[in-house]
CHARMM internal coordinates of N, CA and C (Angstrom, degrees):
IC EDIT
DIST 1 N 1 CA 1.4541
DIST 1 CA 1 C 1.5222
ANGL 1 N 1 CA 1 C 107.20
DIST 1 C 2 N 1.2759
ANGL 1 CA 1 C 2 N 116.07
DIHE 1 N 1 CA 1 C 2 N 120.69
DIST 2 N 2 CA 1.4601
ANGL 1 C 2 N 2 CA 121.19
DIHE 1 CA 1 C 2 N 2 CA -179.21
DIST 2 CA 2 C 1.5286
ANGL 2 N 2 CA 2 C 109.54
DIHE 1 C 2 N 2 CA 2 C -102.10
DIST 2 C 3 N 1.3168
ANGL 2 CA 2 C 3 N 115.47
DIHE 2 N 2 CA 2 C 3 N 109.98
DIST 3 N 3 CA 1.4635
ANGL 2 C 3 N 3 CA 120.82
DIHE 2 CA 2 C 3 N 3 CA 179.88
DIST 3 CA 3 C 1.5187
ANGL 3 N 3 CA 3 C 110.83
DIHE 2 C 3 N 3 CA 3 C -85.99
DIST 3 C 4 N 1.3134
ANGL 3 CA 3 C 4 N 115.32
DIHE 3 N 3 CA 3 C 4 N 151.85
DIST 4 N 4 CA 1.4598
ANGL 3 C 4 N 4 CA 120.18
DIHE 3 CA 3 C 4 N 4 CA 173.85
DIST 4 CA 4 C 1.5321
ANGL 4 N 4 CA 4 C 108.34
DIHE 3 C 4 N 4 CA 4 C -93.33
DIST 4 C 5 N 1.2976
ANGL 4 CA 4 C 5 N 114.57
DIHE 4 N 4 CA 4 C 5 N 163.26
DIST 5 N 5 CA 1.4609
ANGL 4 C 5 N 5 CA 120.64
DIHE 4 CA 4 C 5 N 5 CA 176.96
DIST 5 CA 5 C 1.5319
ANGL 5 N 5 CA 5 C 109.85
DIHE 4 C 5 N 5 CA 5 C -58.55
DIST 5 C 6 N 1.3040
ANGL 5 CA 5 C 6 N 116.05
DIHE 5 N 5 CA 5 C 6 N -41.17
DIST 6 N 6 CA 1.4665
ANGL 5 C 6 N 6 CA 121.61
DIHE 5 CA 5 C 6 N 6 CA -179.74
DIST 6 CA 6 C 1.5347
ANGL 6 N 6 CA 6 C 111.02
DIHE 5 C 6 N 6 CA 6 C -62.20
DIST 6 C 7 N 1.3366
ANGL 6 CA 6 C 7 N 117.53
DIHE 6 N 6 CA 6 C 7 N -39.97
DIST 7 N 7 CA 1.4662
ANGL 6 C 7 N 7 CA 121.14
DIHE 6 CA 6 C 7 N 7 CA 178.94
DIST 7 CA 7 C 1.5378
ANGL 7 N 7 CA 7 C 111.09
DIHE 6 C 7 N 7 CA 7 C -64.75
DIST 7 C 8 N 1.3235
ANGL 7 CA 7 C 8 N 116.26
DIHE 7 N 7 CA 7 C 8 N -41.89
DIST 8 N 8 CA 1.4656
ANGL 7 C 8 N 8 CA 120.41
DIHE 7 CA 7 C 8 N 8 CA 179.02
DIST 8 CA 8 C 1.5230
ANGL 8 N 8 CA 8 C 110.15
DIHE 7 C 8 N 8 CA 8 C -62.77
DIST 8 C 9 N 1.3085
ANGL 8 CA 8 C 9 N 116.89
DIHE 8 N 8 CA 8 C 9 N -44.13
DIST 9 N 9 CA 1.4672
ANGL 8 C 9 N 9 CA 120.96
DIHE 8 CA 8 C 9 N 9 CA 179.25
DIST 9 CA 9 C 1.5256
ANGL 9 N 9 CA 9 C 110.01
DIHE 8 C 9 N 9 CA 9 C -62.12
DIST 9 C 10 N 1.3330
ANGL 9 CA 9 C 10 N 117.23
DIHE 9 N 9 CA 9 C 10 N -42.94
DIST 10 N 10 CA 1.4698
ANGL 9 C 10 N 10 CA 121.04
DIHE 9 CA 9 C 10 N 10 CA 179.87
DIST 10 CA 10 C 1.5280
ANGL 10 N 10 CA 10 C 111.09
DIHE 9 C 10 N 10 CA 10 C -63.64
DIST 10 C 11 N 1.3327
ANGL 10 CA 10 C 11 N 117.44
DIHE 10 N 10 CA 10 C 11 N -42.19
DIST 11 N 11 CA 1.4702
ANGL 10 C 11 N 11 CA 120.20
DIHE 10 CA 10 C 11 N 11 CA 178.18
DIST 11 CA 11 C 1.5263
ANGL 11 N 11 CA 11 C 111.15
DIHE 10 C 11 N 11 CA 11 C -63.63
DIST 11 C 12 N 1.3122
ANGL 11 CA 11 C 12 N 116.01
DIHE 11 N 11 CA 11 C 12 N -42.09
DIST 12 N 12 CA 1.4607
ANGL 11 C 12 N 12 CA 120.08
DIHE 11 CA 11 C 12 N 12 CA 179.60
DIST 12 CA 12 C 1.5331
ANGL 12 N 12 CA 12 C 110.38
DIHE 11 C 12 N 12 CA 12 C -64.00
DIST 12 C 13 N 1.3058
ANGL 12 CA 12 C 13 N 116.56
DIHE 12 N 12 CA 12 C 13 N -42.81
DIST 13 N 13 CA 1.4652
ANGL 12 C 13 N 13 CA 120.06
DIHE 12 CA 12 C 13 N 13 CA 179.37
DIST 13 CA 13 C 1.5220
ANGL 13 N 13 CA 13 C 111.65
DIHE 12 C 13 N 13 CA 13 C -64.41
DIST 13 C 14 N 1.3314
ANGL 13 CA 13 C 14 N 117.13
DIHE 13 N 13 CA 13 C 14 N -32.71
DIST 14 N 14 CA 1.4688
ANGL 13 C 14 N 14 CA 121.15
DIHE 13 CA 13 C 14 N 14 CA -179.27
DIST 14 CA 14 C 1.5255
ANGL 14 N 14 CA 14 C 112.09
DIHE 13 C 14 N 14 CA 14 C -62.41
DIST 14 C 15 N 1.3308
ANGL 14 CA 14 C 15 N 116.48
DIHE 14 N 14 CA 14 C 15 N -26.87
DIST 15 N 15 CA 1.4692
ANGL 14 C 15 N 15 CA 119.34
DIHE 14 CA 14 C 15 N 15 CA 178.78
DIST 15 CA 15 C 1.5287
ANGL 15 N 15 CA 15 C 111.62
DIHE 14 C 15 N 15 CA 15 C -114.42
DIST 15 C 16 N 1.3195
ANGL 15 CA 15 C 16 N 115.79
DIHE 15 N 15 CA 15 C 16 N 20.14
DIST 16 N 16 CA 1.4702
ANGL 15 C 16 N 16 CA 122.88
DIHE 15 CA 15 C 16 N 16 CA 178.19
DIST 16 CA 16 C 1.5221
ANGL 16 N 16 CA 16 C 112.47
DIHE 15 C 16 N 16 CA 16 C 56.51
DIST 16 C 17 N 1.3342
ANGL 16 CA 16 C 17 N 116.29
DIHE 16 N 16 CA 16 C 17 N 39.94
DIST 17 N 17 CA 1.4575
ANGL 16 C 17 N 17 CA 122.07
DIHE 16 CA 16 C 17 N 17 CA 178.38
DIST 17 CA 17 C 1.5197
ANGL 17 N 17 CA 17 C 108.77
DIHE 16 C 17 N 17 CA 17 C -100.94
DIST 17 C 18 N 1.3121
ANGL 17 CA 17 C 18 N 116.33
DIHE 17 N 17 CA 17 C 18 N 126.27
DIST 18 N 18 CA 1.4591
ANGL 17 C 18 N 18 CA 121.09
DIHE 17 CA 17 C 18 N 18 CA 179.44
DIST 18 CA 18 C 1.5258
ANGL 18 N 18 CA 18 C 108.93
DIHE 17 C 18 N 18 CA 18 C -97.62
DIST 18 C 19 N 1.3174
ANGL 18 CA 18 C 19 N 116.91
DIHE 18 N 18 CA 18 C 19 N 112.78
DIST 19 N 19 CA 1.4629
ANGL 18 C 19 N 19 CA 121.76
DIHE 18 CA 18 C 19 N 19 CA 176.76
DIST 19 CA 19 C 1.5220
ANGL 19 N 19 CA 19 C 107.54
DIHE 18 C 19 N 19 CA 19 C -102.87
DIST 19 C 20 N 1.3238
ANGL 19 CA 19 C 20 N 117.63
DIHE 19 N 19 CA 19 C 20 N 121.89
DIST 20 N 20 CA 1.4648
ANGL 19 C 20 N 20 CA 119.24
DIHE 19 CA 19 C 20 N 20 CA 178.25
DIST 20 CA 20 C 1.5296
ANGL 20 N 20 CA 20 C 110.87
DIHE 19 C 20 N 20 CA 20 C -58.19
DIST 20 C 21 N 1.3023
ANGL 20 CA 20 C 21 N 116.86
DIHE 20 N 20 CA 20 C 21 N 143.35
DIST 21 N 21 CA 1.4672
ANGL 20 C 21 N 21 CA 122.83
DIHE 20 CA 20 C 21 N 21 CA -176.80
DIST 21 CA 21 C 1.5286
ANGL 21 N 21 CA 21 C 111.53
DIHE 20 C 21 N 21 CA 21 C -51.50
DIST 21 C 22 N 1.3087
ANGL 21 CA 21 C 22 N 117.51
DIHE 21 N 21 CA 21 C 22 N -39.75
DIST 22 N 22 CA 1.4592
ANGL 21 C 22 N 22 CA 121.16
DIHE 21 CA 21 C 22 N 22 CA -178.77
DIST 22 CA 22 C 1.5194
ANGL 22 N 22 CA 22 C 114.34
DIHE 21 C 22 N 22 CA 22 C -68.80
DIST 22 C 23 N 1.3214
ANGL 22 CA 22 C 23 N 117.57
DIHE 22 N 22 CA 22 C 23 N -14.82
DIST 23 N 23 CA 1.4679
ANGL 22 C 23 N 23 CA 121.70
DIHE 22 CA 22 C 23 N 23 CA -177.99
DIST 23 CA 23 C 1.5317
ANGL 23 N 23 CA 23 C 113.37
DIHE 22 C 23 N 23 CA 23 C -102.62
DIST 23 C 24 N 1.3051
ANGL 23 CA 23 C 24 N 117.61
DIHE 23 N 23 CA 23 C 24 N -9.21
DIST 24 N 24 CA 1.4646
ANGL 23 C 24 N 24 CA 120.21
DIHE 23 CA 23 C 24 N 24 CA -173.65
DIST 24 CA 24 C 1.5233
ANGL 24 N 24 CA 24 C 111.89
DIHE 23 C 24 N 24 CA 24 C -61.18
DIST 24 C 25 N 1.3261
ANGL 24 CA 24 C 25 N 118.67
DIHE 24 N 24 CA 24 C 25 N -42.58
DIST 25 N 25 CA 1.4645
ANGL 24 C 25 N 25 CA 120.39
DIHE 24 CA 24 C 25 N 25 CA -179.24
DIST 25 CA 25 C 1.5251
ANGL 25 N 25 CA 25 C 111.23
DIHE 24 C 25 N 25 CA 25 C -64.07
DIST 25 C 26 N 1.3214
ANGL 25 CA 25 C 26 N 117.53
DIHE 25 N 25 CA 25 C 26 N -40.33
DIST 26 N 26 CA 1.4633
ANGL 25 C 26 N 26 CA 121.18
DIHE 25 CA 25 C 26 N 26 CA 177.93
DIST 26 CA 26 C 1.5295
ANGL 26 N 26 CA 26 C 110.76
DIHE 25 C 26 N 26 CA 26 C -63.91
DIST 26 C 27 N 1.3256
ANGL 26 CA 26 C 27 N 116.63
DIHE 26 N 26 CA 26 C 27 N -43.98
DIST 27 N 27 CA 1.4603
ANGL 26 C 27 N 27 CA 121.17
DIHE 26 CA 26 C 27 N 27 CA 178.37
DIST 27 CA 27 C 1.5323
ANGL 27 N 27 CA 27 C 109.40
DIHE 26 C 27 N 27 CA 27 C -63.54
DIST 27 C 28 N 1.3109
ANGL 27 CA 27 C 28 N 117.24
DIHE 27 N 27 CA 27 C 28 N -41.60
DIST 28 N 28 CA 1.4637
ANGL 27 C 28 N 28 CA 121.47
DIHE 27 CA 27 C 28 N 28 CA 179.82
DIST 28 CA 28 C 1.5242
ANGL 28 N 28 CA 28 C 111.29
DIHE 27 C 28 N 28 CA 28 C -60.54
DIST 28 C 29 N 1.3298
ANGL 28 CA 28 C 29 N 116.45
DIHE 28 N 28 CA 28 C 29 N -46.54
DIST 29 N 29 CA 1.4649
ANGL 28 C 29 N 29 CA 120.66
DIHE 28 CA 28 C 29 N 29 CA -179.61
DIST 29 CA 29 C 1.5255
ANGL 29 N 29 CA 29 C 111.70
DIHE 28 C 29 N 29 CA 29 C -63.88
DIST 29 C 30 N 1.3286
ANGL 29 CA 29 C 30 N 116.73
DIHE 29 N 29 CA 29 C 30 N -44.94
DIST 30 N 30 CA 1.4613
ANGL 29 C 30 N 30 CA 120.50
DIHE 29 CA 29 C 30 N 30 CA -178.14
DIST 30 CA 30 C 1.5249
ANGL 30 N 30 CA 30 C 111.34
DIHE 29 C 30 N 30 CA 30 C -68.08
DIST 30 C 31 N 1.3250
ANGL 30 CA 30 C 31 N 117.49
DIHE 30 N 30 CA 30 C 31 N -43.66
DIST 31 N 31 CA 1.4586
ANGL 30 C 31 N 31 CA 120.80
DIHE 30 CA 30 C 31 N 31 CA -179.74
DIST 31 CA 31 C 1.5321
ANGL 31 N 31 CA 31 C 110.59
DIHE 30 C 31 N 31 CA 31 C -67.20
DIST 31 C 32 N 1.3167
ANGL 31 CA 31 C 32 N 117.55
DIHE 31 N 31 CA 31 C 32 N -40.25
DIST 32 N 32 CA 1.4678
ANGL 31 C 32 N 32 CA 120.98
DIHE 31 CA 31 C 32 N 32 CA 177.01
DIST 32 CA 32 C 1.5285
ANGL 32 N 32 CA 32 C 110.17
DIHE 31 C 32 N 32 CA 32 C -60.47
DIST 32 C 33 N 1.3244
ANGL 32 CA 32 C 33 N 116.66
DIHE 32 N 32 CA 32 C 33 N -44.06
DIST 33 N 33 CA 1.4575
ANGL 32 C 33 N 33 CA 120.93
DIHE 32 CA 32 C 33 N 33 CA 179.11
DIST 33 CA 33 C 1.5202
ANGL 33 N 33 CA 33 C 112.09
DIHE 32 C 33 N 33 CA 33 C -63.62
DIST 33 C 34 N 1.3162
ANGL 33 CA 33 C 34 N 116.57
DIHE 33 N 33 CA 33 C 34 N -43.59
DIST 34 N 34 CA 1.4637
ANGL 33 C 34 N 34 CA 121.48
DIHE 33 CA 33 C 34 N 34 CA 179.10
DIST 34 CA 34 C 1.5248
ANGL 34 N 34 CA 34 C 110.90
DIHE 33 C 34 N 34 CA 34 C -61.93
DIST 34 C 35 N 1.3122
ANGL 34 CA 34 C 35 N 116.61
DIHE 34 N 34 CA 34 C 35 N -47.24
DIST 35 N 35 CA 1.4650
ANGL 34 C 35 N 35 CA 120.43
DIHE 34 CA 34 C 35 N 35 CA -179.54
DIST 35 CA 35 C 1.5288
ANGL 35 N 35 CA 35 C 111.48
DIHE 34 C 35 N 35 CA 35 C -65.03
DIST 35 C 36 N 1.3272
ANGL 35 CA 35 C 36 N 117.59
DIHE 35 N 35 CA 35 C 36 N -35.59
DIST 36 N 36 CA 1.4656
ANGL 35 C 36 N 36 CA 120.94
DIHE 35 CA 35 C 36 N 36 CA 177.09
DIST 36 CA 36 C 1.5229
ANGL 36 N 36 CA 36 C 110.41
DIHE 35 C 36 N 36 CA 36 C -64.30
DIST 36 C 37 N 1.3166
ANGL 36 CA 36 C 37 N 117.26
DIHE 36 N 36 CA 36 C 37 N -42.74
DIST 37 N 37 CA 1.4624
ANGL 36 C 37 N 37 CA 121.00
DIHE 36 CA 36 C 37 N 37 CA 178.21
DIST 37 CA 37 C 1.5268
ANGL 37 N 37 CA 37 C 110.84
DIHE 36 C 37 N 37 CA 37 C -64.86
DIST 37 C 38 N 1.3227
ANGL 37 CA 37 C 38 N 116.63
DIHE 37 N 37 CA 37 C 38 N -38.98
DIST 38 N 38 CA 1.4668
ANGL 37 C 38 N 38 CA 120.15
DIHE 37 CA 37 C 38 N 38 CA 178.29
DIST 38 CA 38 C 1.5272
ANGL 38 N 38 CA 38 C 110.69
DIHE 37 C 38 N 38 CA 38 C -64.68
DIST 38 C 39 N 1.3157
ANGL 38 CA 38 C 39 N 117.64
DIHE 38 N 38 CA 38 C 39 N -36.93
DIST 39 N 39 CA 1.4605
ANGL 38 C 39 N 39 CA 120.85
DIHE 38 CA 38 C 39 N 39 CA 175.89
DIST 39 CA 39 C 1.5269
ANGL 39 N 39 CA 39 C 110.62
DIHE 38 C 39 N 39 CA 39 C -62.41
DIST 39 C 40 N 1.3348
ANGL 39 CA 39 C 40 N 117.06
DIHE 39 N 39 CA 39 C 40 N -40.78
DIST 40 N 40 CA 1.4598
ANGL 39 C 40 N 40 CA 121.56
DIHE 39 CA 39 C 40 N 40 CA 178.65
DIST 40 CA 40 C 1.5233
ANGL 40 N 40 CA 40 C 111.60
DIHE 39 C 40 N 40 CA 40 C -63.85
DIST 40 C 41 N 1.3145
ANGL 40 CA 40 C 41 N 116.91
DIHE 40 N 40 CA 40 C 41 N -41.33
DIST 41 N 41 CA 1.4685
ANGL 40 C 41 N 41 CA 121.03
DIHE 40 CA 40 C 41 N 41 CA 177.53
DIST 41 CA 41 C 1.5187
ANGL 41 N 41 CA 41 C 109.88
DIHE 40 C 41 N 41 CA 41 C -63.36
DIST 41 C 42 N 1.3093
ANGL 41 CA 41 C 42 N 116.68
DIHE 41 N 41 CA 41 C 42 N -42.69
DIST 42 N 42 CA 1.4670
ANGL 41 C 42 N 42 CA 120.98
DIHE 41 CA 41 C 42 N 42 CA 179.21
DIST 42 CA 42 C 1.5310
ANGL 42 N 42 CA 42 C 110.70
DIHE 41 C 42 N 42 CA 42 C -62.34
DIST 42 C 43 N 1.3320
ANGL 42 CA 42 C 43 N 117.63
DIHE 42 N 42 CA 42 C 43 N -41.22
DIST 43 N 43 CA 1.4609
ANGL 42 C 43 N 43 CA 120.59
DIHE 42 CA 42 C 43 N 43 CA 178.31
DIST 43 CA 43 C 1.5273
ANGL 43 N 43 CA 43 C 111.04
DIHE 42 C 43 N 43 CA 43 C -65.06
DIST 43 C 44 N 1.3339
ANGL 43 CA 43 C 44 N 116.15
DIHE 43 N 43 CA 43 C 44 N -40.92
DIST 44 N 44 CA 1.4594
ANGL 43 C 44 N 44 CA 120.56
DIHE 43 CA 43 C 44 N 44 CA -176.92
DIST 44 CA 44 C 1.5265
ANGL 44 N 44 CA 44 C 112.35
DIHE 43 C 44 N 44 CA 44 C -71.67
DIST 44 C 45 N 1.3150
ANGL 44 CA 44 C 45 N 117.20
DIHE 44 N 44 CA 44 C 45 N -44.71
DIST 45 N 45 CA 1.4652
ANGL 44 C 45 N 45 CA 120.60
DIHE 44 CA 44 C 45 N 45 CA -175.59
DIST 45 CA 45 C 1.5144
ANGL 45 N 45 CA 45 C 113.14
DIHE 44 C 45 N 45 CA 45 C -93.75
DIST 45 C 46 N 1.3282
ANGL 45 CA 45 C 46 N 115.88
DIHE 45 N 45 CA 45 C 46 N -29.49
DIST 46 N 46 CA 1.4576
ANGL 45 C 46 N 46 CA 122.53
DIHE 45 CA 45 C 46 N 46 CA 175.55
DIST 46 CA 46 C 1.5071
ANGL 46 N 46 CA 46 C 115.49
DIHE 45 C 46 N 46 CA 46 C 42.22
DIST 46 C 47 N 1.3255
ANGL 46 CA 46 C 47 N 115.92
DIHE 46 N 46 CA 46 C 47 N -116.25
DIST 47 N 47 CA 1.4642
ANGL 46 C 47 N 47 CA 122.28
DIHE 46 CA 46 C 47 N 47 CA -173.45
DIST 47 CA 47 C 1.5204
ANGL 47 N 47 CA 47 C 112.51
DIHE 46 C 47 N 47 CA 47 C -63.79
DIST 47 C 48 N 1.3264
ANGL 47 CA 47 C 48 N 118.43
DIHE 47 N 47 CA 47 C 48 N -26.13
DIST 48 N 48 CA 1.4698
ANGL 47 C 48 N 48 CA 120.66
DIHE 47 CA 47 C 48 N 48 CA 179.84
DIST 48 CA 48 C 1.5252
ANGL 48 N 48 CA 48 C 110.91
DIHE 47 C 48 N 48 CA 48 C -60.87
DIST 48 C 49 N 1.3273
ANGL 48 CA 48 C 49 N 117.02
DIHE 48 N 48 CA 48 C 49 N -32.11
DIST 49 N 49 CA 1.4644
ANGL 48 C 49 N 49 CA 120.22
DIHE 48 CA 48 C 49 N 49 CA 179.94
DIST 49 CA 49 C 1.5259
ANGL 49 N 49 CA 49 C 111.29
DIHE 48 C 49 N 49 CA 49 C -68.28
DIST 49 C 50 N 1.3188
ANGL 49 CA 49 C 50 N 116.94
DIHE 49 N 49 CA 49 C 50 N -28.61
DIST 50 N 50 CA 1.4619
ANGL 49 C 50 N 50 CA 120.81
DIHE 49 CA 49 C 50 N 50 CA -179.04
DIST 50 CA 50 C 1.5213
ANGL 50 N 50 CA 50 C 112.57
DIHE 49 C 50 N 50 CA 50 C -75.94
DIST 50 C 51 N 1.3207
ANGL 50 CA 50 C 51 N 117.67
DIHE 50 N 50 CA 50 C 51 N -16.15
DIST 51 N 51 CA 1.4604
ANGL 50 C 51 N 51 CA 121.77
DIHE 50 CA 50 C 51 N 51 CA -178.09
DIST 51 CA 51 C 1.5252
ANGL 51 N 51 CA 51 C 112.73
DIHE 50 C 51 N 51 CA 51 C -85.43
DIST 51 C 52 N 1.3239
ANGL 51 CA 51 C 52 N 117.45
DIHE 51 N 51 CA 51 C 52 N -10.43
DIST 52 N 52 CA 1.4680
ANGL 51 C 52 N 52 CA 122.24
DIHE 51 CA 51 C 52 N 52 CA -176.61
DIST 52 CA 52 C 1.5215
ANGL 52 N 52 CA 52 C 109.43
DIHE 51 C 52 N 52 CA 52 C -103.62
DIST 52 C 53 N 1.3284
ANGL 52 CA 52 C 53 N 115.23
DIHE 52 N 52 CA 52 C 53 N 127.50
DIST 53 N 53 CA 1.4583
ANGL 52 C 53 N 53 CA 119.34
DIHE 52 CA 52 C 53 N 53 CA 176.16
DIST 53 CA 53 C 1.5190
ANGL 53 N 53 CA 53 C 109.26
DIHE 52 C 53 N 53 CA 53 C -74.01
DIST 53 C 54 N 1.3146
ANGL 53 CA 53 C 54 N 117.24
DIHE 53 N 53 CA 53 C 54 N 137.80
DIST 54 N 54 CA 1.4638
ANGL 53 C 54 N 54 CA 118.97
DIHE 53 CA 53 C 54 N 54 CA 177.66
DIST 54 CA 54 C 1.5244
ANGL 54 N 54 CA 54 C 109.83
DIHE 53 C 54 N 54 CA 54 C -67.40
DIST 54 C 55 N 1.2997
ANGL 54 CA 54 C 55 N 115.83
DIHE 54 N 54 CA 54 C 55 N 147.36
DIST 55 N 55 CA 1.4653
ANGL 54 C 55 N 55 CA 120.53
DIHE 54 CA 54 C 55 N 55 CA 179.09
DIST 55 CA 55 C 1.5159
ANGL 55 N 55 CA 55 C 110.75
DIHE 54 C 55 N 55 CA 55 C -76.30
DIST 55 C 56 N 1.3178
ANGL 55 CA 55 C 56 N 115.89
DIHE 55 N 55 CA 55 C 56 N 161.78
DIST 56 N 56 CA 1.4691
ANGL 55 C 56 N 56 CA 118.61
DIHE 55 CA 55 C 56 N 56 CA 177.50
DIST 56 CA 56 C 1.5322
ANGL 56 N 56 CA 56 C 109.86
DIHE 55 C 56 N 56 CA 56 C -68.72
DIST 56 C 57 N 1.3011
ANGL 56 CA 56 C 57 N 117.72
DIHE 56 N 56 CA 56 C 57 N 157.26
DIST 57 N 57 CA 1.4584
ANGL 56 C 57 N 57 CA 119.87
DIHE 56 CA 56 C 57 N 57 CA 178.33
DIST 57 CA 57 C 1.5228
ANGL 57 N 57 CA 57 C 110.27
DIHE 56 C 57 N 57 CA 57 C -61.42
DIST 57 C 58 N 1.3110
ANGL 57 CA 57 C 58 N 115.68
DIHE 57 N 57 CA 57 C 58 N 147.29
DIST 58 N 58 CA 1.4666
ANGL 57 C 58 N 58 CA 120.67
DIHE 57 CA 57 C 58 N 58 CA -179.10
DIST 58 CA 58 C 1.5209
ANGL 58 N 58 CA 58 C 111.26
DIHE 57 C 58 N 58 CA 58 C -67.23
DIST 58 C 59 N 1.3075
ANGL 58 CA 58 C 59 N 117.07
DIHE 58 N 58 CA 58 C 59 N -36.52
DIST 59 N 59 CA 1.4563
ANGL 58 C 59 N 59 CA 121.40
DIHE 58 CA 58 C 59 N 59 CA -178.37
DIST 59 CA 59 C 1.5339
ANGL 59 N 59 CA 59 C 108.68
DIHE 58 C 59 N 59 CA 59 C -131.51
DIST 59 C 60 N 1.3165
ANGL 59 CA 59 C 60 N 117.95
DIHE 59 N 59 CA 59 C 60 N 82.41
DIST 60 N 60 CA 1.4689
ANGL 59 C 60 N 60 CA 118.49
DIHE 59 CA 59 C 60 N 60 CA -179.62
DIST 60 CA 60 C 1.5209
ANGL 60 N 60 CA 60 C 111.15
DIHE 59 C 60 N 60 CA 60 C -63.04
DIST 60 C 61 N 1.2987
ANGL 60 CA 60 C 61 N 115.20
DIHE 60 N 60 CA 60 C 61 N 144.21
DIST 61 N 61 CA 1.4683
ANGL 60 C 61 N 61 CA 121.86
DIHE 60 CA 60 C 61 N 61 CA 179.82
DIST 61 CA 61 C 1.5247
ANGL 61 N 61 CA 61 C 108.10
DIHE 60 C 61 N 61 CA 61 C -95.26
DIST 61 C 62 N 1.3187
ANGL 61 CA 61 C 62 N 114.39
DIHE 61 N 61 CA 61 C 62 N 86.08
DIST 62 N 62 CA 1.4530
ANGL 61 C 62 N 62 CA 119.05
DIHE 61 CA 61 C 62 N 62 CA -179.18
DIST 62 CA 62 C 1.5254
ANGL 62 N 62 CA 62 C 109.53
DIHE 61 C 62 N 62 CA 62 C -110.76
DIST 62 C 63 N 1.3132
ANGL 62 CA 62 C 63 N 115.00
DIHE 62 N 62 CA 62 C 63 N 141.08
DIST 63 N 63 CA 1.4675
ANGL 62 C 63 N 63 CA 119.78
DIHE 62 CA 62 C 63 N 63 CA 176.08
DIST 63 CA 63 C 1.5196
ANGL 63 N 63 CA 63 C 108.50
DIHE 62 C 63 N 63 CA 63 C -81.01
DIST 63 C 64 N 1.2916
ANGL 63 CA 63 C 64 N 116.51
DIHE 63 N 63 CA 63 C 64 N 135.43
DIST 64 N 64 CA 1.4691
ANGL 63 C 64 N 64 CA 120.60
DIHE 63 CA 63 C 64 N 64 CA 178.11
DIST 64 CA 64 C 1.4850
ANGL 64 N 64 CA 64 C 110.54
DIHE 63 C 64 N 64 CA 64 C -107.36
END
COOR INIT
IC SEED 1 N 1 CA 1 C
IC BUILD
């Protein structure tokens, strides 16, 4: 999946993350690569991934 610079900026803004202008291209390349690899895993494992329940979060955010 090849993301555009504009898509990366929009995703960052959606979670109130400020990425310095000089880092956007690096973030774009790394995120595009990660998402491409995840697509490959999904193609390879496909339906097998749907049969496994996700584990609980490692550090749940619970109010005490």
